N, C-alpha and C positions, 0 to 999 in steps of 0.2 A: 390219780390221779391220772386219767383214761389218756390215751396216744392219740396225737392229732388224726383225725381222718381227714384225706384228701380227694376230692369229687370230682370228676369229668363228666360232662354230657357227651354220651356216644351216639354219631349221628353220621348220615352219608349226604353227600349231595344229588338226593334221587329221591323219589313217592315212598316205595316200600325197603325201609331196611332189615332191622330184626323180625321184629315184630308183625309180620305178615296178615295184610288185609286192612291192618288199622287206619289206613291211611281212608277207606272207605266212611269211619266214623264221622256224624254231621257236626261236629266240633273239631276234626283236625285240621290242620289248618297246612300239611306236609305237602299239597299242590301246588303250593307256594314257594317252591323253592326255585323256581325261576326269577322271582322278584328279589333285586338286591336288600329291598327295606326287609323284609321279611328278615332276611340273616342279620343285617344289624340290629333288628328288634331283640331277636334272639341272644346274640353277643352281650346286651345291653342288660336284660334279665339274669344272665346267668353271672356277671361280673355283680349285679346289686345282690346276688346271691351267694358272692364269695367262692364260685366254683375255681379251680383249679387252672381247669381248661377244657375247651371243646373239642374233643378227640373226633377228627374224620378218619372213617373208612372210608374204601375206593377198592372198585374193580375194573381190569381193562378188560374184560371180556365178559359174554352174556352166558349165563346160566342154561346150559341145552342140554344136560344131561339125562333128564327126567324125560322118558320117552324119545330121546334124541333127538329133542325139539325146542326150541325158542319157544315157542309157541305160548307156553303156559307161561313163562317167565314176561313175557310182553301182556297178556291180559292180564296177569295179575300185580303189573309194578314190581316184581321182586328183583331190585336195584338194576332196571332197567325200563325208562332212559336214567342216565348218570351222567353229571358234570363234572368236572375238573375242581375239586376241592378247593386247588389252588387260589385259585383266582377269586375265591370268598374272602380270602385269611386280608388283605391289606382293606378293607373296604370295613370287616369288623373290628380291626384295631386301630380303625380311625376313630372308631367312636368308644373305645376302653383302656384304658390305663395299665390293667394288671390282667385280662382273661391270658391264657396261655392257648396254645391251637398245634395241638399234635394233627401233623397229615401223613397220609397214609401215602406211598409213594415204591411203586415196582420195581428195583434194582434190575430184574431182568429185561425188560425193554426200556431201561432210562439211560441215556450214554452217560457215563458220567462225568466228562467234563462241564457239559451243560447243567446236567442237573447240580450240581455243587455250586453255579452259578445262581440257579435258582434258589438255592435253599438260603446262600449268602443275603441275596435280594430281600427274601421274605424277613431273614434275622435282623435288616438295617432298618426294612418299614415298619418292623412289628416292635422296634427297639429292644431286641433280644428276647421275643417271646415266643418262638419257633420251636416243633420237636418233629420229628419223623419220624414214623413210624415204619420199620425196615420190613418189608415183607417180599418175598421173593414168588410169590404167585401162584394158583393151584388150576389154575383153568385151562385145558386144552385148546377151548376157542380164543382166550388172548391170544396165546402161541402160536395158532393159526393167523389171526388178524397183524400178528408182529412178521409174517411170512414165514414161519416155522412150522416144520410138519406137525408139530407136539411139541410139551413140553418135558424137560430133561427128569430123570427121576428125584423122589423129593429131595432125597441125601446128596445128592449132585447138586443140586440149587445152592445149598446153603456153601457146599465146597467153593463154587464159583463166586457166591455172595463174600467170601471171606478175601478177594482179591478184589471185588470192588470196593469193600470198606476201607484196605489199605491205600487205594488208589485216592477217593476221596478226601482222605485223612490227609493226605499229604498236600492236597489242593487248599484244604481249608486250614492245616497246619503250618506247613511246612515253605507254602511260596512266599508268603508275605510274610517279613519282621515283625514284631513289633516297634513300634518306631519309623516306619518305613512311611508312613504317609506325614506329610511336613505340613501339607498348606499354605507354605510360604509365598505369600503376594507381592510381596519386598522384592523378593530373590525371582519370583517366576517357577518356582518350584514345588509342585505338587507333591510327588512320589521319589523317593531317594533309589535309584537303579539299584546301587549298588545292596537294596536292602530286598529287593524281589528277585527271586530266582527262580528259573525252570524247573518243573518238576519232571524226571527221568523215570519213568515205569515201562519193565517191559514183563510182561506176565503170561500164562496161556490163554487169556481172553484179550487182556489189553495191553497195547501199545502206547505212551503217550509221552510226549515231548510238547509242555506246555507250563505256562504258568497261569496263577488261577485270575479270573477276569475281575473278581471282586476285593476289593480291598477288605481289611479284616473287621469281620460283623462284631456284633457285641459278646456273642458266645463263641465266636469260628465254627465249631461244630454245632449242630442243633443238638437240644436235648434229643437223645437216644430212645426210641420205644420199640419192643420188638414182643411178639405175640406168640411165637414157637413153645410149645410145651410137650414137644416130642422128643423122645430121647436126643436126636441131632439140631433140635432146633433150642434144648434147652441148653447144649454146649454152646451155642451159638449165641444166643441169650448172654450165658455167664461171662463171654467174651465181653463182648460189643455193648449192650443194651444197659441202661440207667434207669430205665423205667418197664419192667415186664406185664404185658397184659395176659391176664387168664382168663378161661370161658369157666364159668360157674358149674361145678359138681357137688360131690358131697360134703362136707368140710375136712374130715379125714385126706381125701385126697388132694384138696388143693392145698393143705399144708404139708402134706407129703413132696409136692412137685415144688412151694414156695423152698422147702428146707435142700432139696436137691438142687435148684440153681445157685440160693447161698454159698454150699458149700463146694459147687463146681468155681465160684466166683474167687473164694477163698483157697484154690488150689492152683487158680493163674492167677497169684498175687494181689487182687482186689480185697476190697475190704466187703463183707455181708453190708454192711451198711450202704455200699455204694449204690446196690441196688433196690428201688421202690417197687413194690409188686403191687397190681391195680387187679380187683377181680370186675370183672362184667359181671351184672345185676339188673332187673329190670323190677321197679318199686313201686305200687299202687298203695297210696295211701289218702287218710283222711282223719275227721277226727277222730272217728270212732272204729273197732273193728266191724261193726256192723255195717258200715257207710262202708268204709274200704270193701268188704265183701260183695255191696249192692254195685259197686263201679266196677269191678272185677266183671261179675254176672254182665253186666252192661258190656264191657268191651268184647267178653268172649263170643257177641253175638257177633261183631266184627270181621273177629278171625278167619283168616283162607287157611283150611288144611291143603288142598293145591299147590296154593301157591308156599307153604310153609316145606310142601314135600320136594317144591323146586330149588328152593334154599338148599335144603340139607342134603339132595342127591349131587350139588354139583361140587357143595364143603367135600364130601365124604366120597365122592367118587363112585356113587355108587346107581344103576338106573333101579329107582324103586318100581319102574312099570313094569318090569319085567316080573316082578312076583307077583304073587296072589296075596291076599290080605294075611293070611294065617301061614305062608307060607316063611320057612326059615331063610334069611340074609347069607349070600356067601359072601363075604365083607375081601377075601380074598388078600394080595398087596395093594393098597393105594396108593396113588401118588397124589394125590391132594391134600386133606386136611389131615395126616394121620391121627394126630390126639382128637379130632372129633369122632374118628371110626374106633379108639380106645376108649373115650369116654362113654361112647353110646353101650358097647361091649361091656363094662364095668357095671352102668348100670340098669342093663336089661339081662344080661346075663348072653353066654356064646349063641345061642338060638334065637337071637332077635327076629321078629317081624315087623313088616310091617303096620301094623294094629300096634306092637308094644312101641312101634315110632310117633304116632299121632298119638297115643293116647299120652305123650310129654310133650306133644303141641298145643297144650290149654289156648293159649293166645298166638300163636302163627310161627311160635320159632320152641325149638329143645330148652330156652332158656325159663325155666321156672320161675315167675313172678314171686317175689315179694309181697305177700298182702298185708296189711295191719293199720290200724291207728298210727299215727304220727310219734305216740308214746315207745308202742313196740318197734314198728321201724328202726327208730335211733337208735333201741339198744339191739337191734337182732344187728345192726353196722356195727356197733362198738363189742360184740360178744363176737363175731366172725374175724372183727381186727386183729381181736388177742389172740383168738384161739387158732388162726390160722398165720399169725405175723405178717398180715397185711399192712399195706401204707394206705390205701385209697378204693376207690371204686368207681368203674366207667359204669353210668348208669345210662342204659338204652334207652330210647324213647318210646313210649306206647301212642298216646292221643297226644299230639302238641299244640301249644304251648303249656297245656295247663296240667301235663305231669311234672313239669320240670317247675312251674306256678304251685302246685301244691307242696312238693318236697322242701322250695325254698321256707314258704309260709308256715308250714307246718313240722316236719322234720329236723329242719337247721336250726331252730331257737332251740329246740330241746337239746341235739347234741353240742348247741353252745353252752346251756345250762349245767350238762355233765362234764365242760372240761375237755369235749373232744371234738371240737371246730373252732376254726380260728373265728375270732371278732376285726380282724382287719387284716390286709397283705402285708403283705412284707415288699420293701418296695425292692425294684431291679429286675434283672434277666427272672425268666422262666428259672431257669438252673439255679439261681440264686434263692429262689423263693422256696425251692425244691431241698438243696442242698448248701445252701449257703455259699458258694461260689458262683462265678461265671463261665469261668473256663470246667472242663473235664478235669478231674482228677491225676494225680501225676502217675497214680498206679493202671489206670487204661491205658491199653495199646497204644493209645493216640500218641503219649508223653514219646516215643521213639519218634515221629518225625517232628515234633515239636523239638526237639534238640536238635535235630539236624538242622534244625532255621535259624538256631543261634549261633 
């Protein structure tokens, strides 16, 4: 019996997300991102395919590292313009019953008190189907936009994030007791004041004295995603995350990261099963291998090398425009996404060049597509899930909506035939669907704040 594979669609409230340039394909509809009907139709398609969720990436800055200018990002629609993903979720939730929504929010620039209310609101409106992808940011342009001279160091951002998590946990779990809401019409009492308390927090960043503005939501704390795979990011994930999102690389490399995160979780008193790991992947499929390769060749004609370099330069913190095509690139100490630099060094060697980088961007990103028949792709997903101990896959869009329509029509039935994919949703909240419970496990650090509220 194969393990059950989980699937998320991976997207962003913008034109160009991961596979740069494919928005120019004549069948692609991502330029409709400003239309609410585009997103509600998207959600209904995914739910019909029994996807676990739609995972929204987000950035709050512009990609201006390549050539020290945002011009190439603007020309190629490289994650700019980009709109707020949270605004889409209530509309998509209103036309679905089960689809989950993972939303990225940068805690470096979001006041925790107001952010906690926003997430509780979404948890209420979705009936417990909201997740939060915790990020600390990697763009100096975002820091400057927030009024700072630049972002703090990579590891320092994670240190500050630990305090942020402590504070939002207190608001979500420790301010309102279970049973605080009475909604007693006869007595005219909505909430029992003796069961609602102020959060008192004093730390290096935040000094807060406040009660949480929202009554307890179905999950209280949203399902927690985290995408850090650097040494410091892995420790943060092992402490806080329920779902960890990894970028694709070699199978042994992925397995090593998965094993490390699970070991660290156990060392902190959690169970390895308390964390589900999702691998980022791009799939191009058809009835036969030949048809899939033909589609891949067609897609490649629309990929943009310049736009791909814009994205890579920002995520690695390296201006590739300073280097000739075959000149070895000096990585130095990046303050951007450290794991991206490390992954490139592992795949291309310590003396990698812009030519080597471009050779990996066959479809406008460093994520090498999986191309093949539905049978081949289904088996590849199964093989990776077993060999790397993965729980699911975050599937990047290529040409939408056909990329997900193809996968749902062709690959999902093959997975179901092999006993590797659900045939119906489990009822209840997003956390219940994934873990069989509505609330975070007692082994999670959040439990200390829950006990204070009893």
